[in-house]
Structures are given as C-alpha cells and as structure tokens.
MDAnalysis code that builds the backbone (N, CA, C; Angstrom):
import MDAnalysis as mda
import numpy as np

u = mda.Universe.empty(222, n_residues=74, atom_resindex=np.repeat(np.arange(74), 3), trajectory=True)
u.add_TopologyAttr("name", ["N", "CA", "C"] * 74)
u.add_TopologyAttr("resid", np.arange(1, 75))
u.add_TopologyAttr("resname", ["MET", "ASN", "VAL", "ASN", "ASP", "LEU", "ALA", "SER", "ARG", "ALA", "SER", "ILE", "TYR", "ILE", "ARG", "ASN", "VAL", "GLU", "GLN", "ALA", "LEU", "ASP", "GLN", "ILE", "GLY", "THR", "PRO", "ALA", "ASP", "GLY", "ARG", "VAL", "ALA", "GLU", "VAL", "VAL", "GLU", "ALA", "ALA", "LYS", "ALA", "TYR", "LEU", "LYS", "ASP", "SER", "LYS", "HIS", "TYR", "PHE", "LYS", "GLU", "GLY", "ASP", "TYR", "ALA", "THR", "ALA", "ILE", "SER", "THR", "ALA", "SER", "TYR", "ALA", "GLU", "GLY", "LEU", "LEU", "ASP", "ALA", "LEU", "ARG", "MET"])
u.atoms.positions = np.array([
    [-2.836, 8.686, 19.875],
    [-3.615, 7.696, 19.171],
    [-3.319, 6.297, 19.814],
    [-4.384, 5.581, 20.104],
    [-4.156, 4.254, 20.751],
    [-3.981, 3.179, 19.681],
    [-3.633, 2.028, 20.169],
    [-3.326, 0.863, 19.306],
    [-4.476, 0.496, 18.436],
    [-5.692, 0.521, 18.942],
    [-6.877, 0.174, 18.140],
    [-7.051, 1.189, 16.960],
    [-6.838, 2.495, 17.259],
    [-6.933, 3.478, 16.237],
    [-5.915, 3.223, 15.112],
    [-4.651, 2.927, 15.536],
    [-3.608, 2.696, 14.569],
    [-3.947, 1.449, 13.692],
    [-4.417, 0.396, 14.361],
    [-4.764, -0.858, 13.650],
    [-5.899, -0.538, 12.623],
    [-6.858, 0.246, 13.043],
    [-7.968, 0.556, 12.139],
    [-7.491, 1.384, 10.986],
    [-6.667, 2.371, 11.222],
    [-6.139, 3.187, 10.171],
    [-5.257, 2.382, 9.230],
    [-4.403, 1.498, 9.794],
    [-3.553, 0.687, 8.897],
    [-4.423, -0.210, 8.032],
    [-5.493, -0.775, 8.560],
    [-6.374, -1.649, 7.792],
    [-7.001, -0.857, 6.643],
    [-7.380, 0.393, 6.893],
    [-8.001, 1.205, 5.844],
    [-6.970, 1.532, 4.774],
    [-5.764, 1.858, 5.120],
    [-4.699, 2.159, 4.153],
    [-4.421, 0.931, 3.316],
    [-4.337, -0.209, 3.896],
    [-4.089, -1.436, 3.172],
    [-5.252, -1.700, 2.171],
    [-6.441, -1.586, 2.633],
    [-7.600, -1.793, 1.770],
    [-7.600, -0.832, 0.618],
    [-7.289, 0.419, 0.857],
    [-7.266, 1.441, -0.195],
    [-6.230, 1.131, -1.282],
    [-5.045, 0.658, -0.831],
    [-4.019, 0.280, -1.817],
    [-4.424, -0.917, -2.611],
    [-5.043, -1.881, -1.949],
    [-5.522, -3.056, -2.660],
    [-6.502, -2.672, -3.737],
    [-7.451, -1.796, -3.404],
    [-8.445, -1.372, -4.355],
    [-7.816, -0.575, -5.509],
    [-6.841, 0.242, -5.246],
    [-6.164, 0.984, -6.287],
    [-5.434, 0.067, -7.212],
    [-4.774, -0.991, -6.676],
    [-4.070, -1.938, -7.478],
    [-5.021, -2.711, -8.360],
    [-6.177, -3.070, -7.805],
    [-7.158, -3.761, -8.589],
    [-7.672, -2.944, -9.750],
    [-7.830, -1.650, -9.546],
    [-8.281, -0.764, -10.627],
    [-7.214, -0.634, -11.747],
    [-5.955, -0.666, -11.333],
    [-4.853, -0.491, -12.329],
    [-4.711, -1.737, -13.185],
    [-4.883, -2.906, -12.575],
    [-4.714, -4.152, -13.335],
    [-3.240, -4.379, -13.665],
    [-3.005, -4.897, -14.845],
    [-1.639, -5.261, -15.261],
    [-1.255, -4.302, -16.357],
    [-0.416, -3.306, -16.073],
    [-0.007, -2.343, -17.079],
    [0.869, -2.948, -18.150],
    [0.744, -2.495, -19.372],
    [1.556, -2.949, -20.512],
    [2.886, -2.250, -20.552],
    [2.926, -0.967, -20.191],
    [4.141, -0.208, -20.218],
    [5.122, -0.770, -19.173],
    [6.360, -1.031, -19.612],
    [7.338, -1.643, -18.728],
    [7.734, -0.795, -17.555],
    [7.855, 0.547, -17.754],
    [8.208, 1.419, -16.642],
    [7.089, 1.516, -15.638],
    [5.872, 1.616, -16.136],
    [4.700, 1.698, -15.262],
    [4.602, 0.391, -14.504],
    [4.816, -0.716, -15.173],
    [4.735, -2.059, -14.502],
    [5.767, -2.110, -13.331],
    [6.916, -1.515, -13.507],
    [7.916, -1.532, -12.466],
    [7.444, -0.781, -11.209],
    [6.784, 0.346, -11.461],
    [6.233, 1.165, -10.352],
    [5.141, 0.399, -9.678],
    [4.280, -0.260, -10.417],
    [3.191, -1.049, -9.857],
    [3.788, -2.199, -9.023],
    [4.826, -2.836, -9.529],
    [5.437, -3.931, -8.757],
    [6.053, -3.438, -7.438],
    [6.630, -2.225, -7.524],
    [7.181, -1.651, -6.259],
    [6.031, -1.363, -5.261],
    [4.924, -0.862, -5.765],
    [3.770, -0.593, -4.882],
    [3.285, -1.932, -4.273],
    [3.237, -2.987, -5.077],
    [2.828, -4.273, -4.559],
    [3.752, -4.795, -3.464],
    [5.070, -4.542, -3.679],
    [6.029, -4.956, -2.675],
    [5.842, -4.153, -1.367],
    [5.569, -2.891, -1.450],
    [5.279, -2.099, -0.253],
    [4.010, -2.596, 0.438],
    [2.983, -2.941, -0.363],
    [1.756, -3.446, 0.170],
    [2.023, -4.787, 0.927],
    [2.830, -5.639, 0.345],
    [3.195, -6.867, 1.001],
    [3.904, -6.636, 2.333],
    [4.787, -5.642, 2.346],
    [5.479, -5.291, 3.564],
    [4.459, -4.761, 4.602],
    [3.528, -3.964, 4.157],
    [2.509, -3.356, 5.018],
    [1.701, -4.477, 5.689],
    [1.299, -5.442, 4.905],
    [0.530, -6.595, 5.465],
    [1.355, -7.376, 6.504],
    [2.635, -7.518, 6.191],
    [3.524, -8.212, 7.164],
    [3.596, -7.495, 8.466],
    [3.850, -6.178, 8.405],
    [3.948, -5.371, 9.646],
    [2.620, -5.351, 10.383],
    [1.526, -5.332, 9.667],
    [0.209, -5.316, 10.291],
    [0.064, -6.658, 11.090],
    [0.372, -7.767, 10.467],
    [0.271, -9.025, 11.206],
    [1.164, -9.094, 12.420],
    [2.303, -8.401, 12.385],
    [3.226, -8.363, 13.494],
    [2.770, -7.369, 14.600],
    [1.773, -6.643, 14.320],
    [1.231, -5.623, 15.264],
    [1.972, -4.290, 15.217],
    [2.827, -4.116, 14.231],
    [3.586, -2.855, 14.034],
    [2.764, -1.982, 13.144],
    [1.733, -1.376, 13.633],
    [0.763, -0.664, 12.827],
    [1.331, 0.628, 12.234],
    [2.207, 1.287, 12.970],
    [2.785, 2.530, 12.497],
    [3.586, 2.246, 11.230],
    [4.374, 1.188, 11.236],
    [5.202, 0.820, 10.041],
    [4.281, 0.336, 8.916],
    [3.188, -0.365, 9.283],
    [2.203, -0.801, 8.289],
    [1.616, 0.382, 7.543],
    [1.291, 1.476, 8.310],
    [0.732, 2.637, 7.672],
    [1.807, 3.311, 6.840],
    [3.008, 3.373, 7.298],
    [4.115, 3.971, 6.486],
    [4.288, 3.274, 5.183],
    [4.408, 2.000, 5.191],
    [4.738, 1.258, 3.961],
    [3.489, 1.328, 3.006],
    [2.282, 1.291, 3.576],
    [1.106, 1.483, 2.710],
    [1.093, 2.881, 2.081],
    [1.553, 3.845, 2.853],
    [1.616, 5.191, 2.343],
    [2.585, 5.325, 1.162],
    [3.705, 4.642, 1.279],
    [4.663, 4.638, 0.174],
    [3.999, 4.045, -1.112],
    [3.286, 2.941, -0.928],
    [2.604, 2.330, -2.043],
    [1.563, 3.277, -2.632],
    [0.821, 3.903, -1.764],
    [-0.207, 4.860, -2.202],
    [0.395, 6.038, -2.954],
    [1.535, 6.493, -2.460],
    [2.224, 7.635, -3.157],
    [2.683, 7.220, -4.558],
    [3.207, 6.019, -4.709],
    [3.628, 5.564, -6.034],
    [2.425, 5.486, -6.987],
    [1.318, 4.953, -6.466],
    [0.122, 4.825, -7.331],
    [-0.452, 6.205, -7.679],
    [-0.412, 7.125, -6.724],
    [-0.802, 8.522, -6.952],
    [0.019, 9.136, -8.067],
    [1.292, 8.905, -8.024],
    [2.213, 9.451, -9.008],
    [1.838, 8.911, -10.436],
    [1.430, 7.671, -10.505],
    [1.063, 7.104, -11.798],
    [-0.225, 7.738, -12.343],
    [-1.079, 8.131, -11.429],
    [-2.322, 8.791, -11.883],
    [-2.031, 10.159, -12.556],
    [-0.977, 10.760, -12.159],
    [-0.614, 12.049, -12.734],
    [-0.079, 11.858, -14.149],
])
C-alpha cells in the first residue's frame, strides 16, 4: 500500500469516528461518558498523527476509537 492509499484510508477512518461521535452526542451515563471521552482522545491522537504524515499510526488510533464506540453500541 502506498502513502496516498494510507492517507486516504486514514482520512476515511477519522471521518467515520467523527460521524459516530456526532451521533452519540453527550451521554448522561458517567461510565459511557468515560468511554466516549477515551474515544475522543484517540481521535485527537489520530488527527495529530495524520498531520505528521504518520498515516499507519493515524489509522491505528482511529481504529481504537472506533472499537470503543462499537463496544458502546453493543
């Protein structure tokens, strides 16, 4: 996979996490809110790595965020 493919994939992952967080909004449950905050922190990290050009790490951190949000859906 070339750099452009990684950048494109990272961008898609970041956008998907942003959309999922927008759908969740601000949860009232304290424990759920903690998980959402952790997902937001991973998203912030992902955006940082994306800006640095470290697309593989950007994908990884976005994937962690996505995993947390998927767990909340269950």
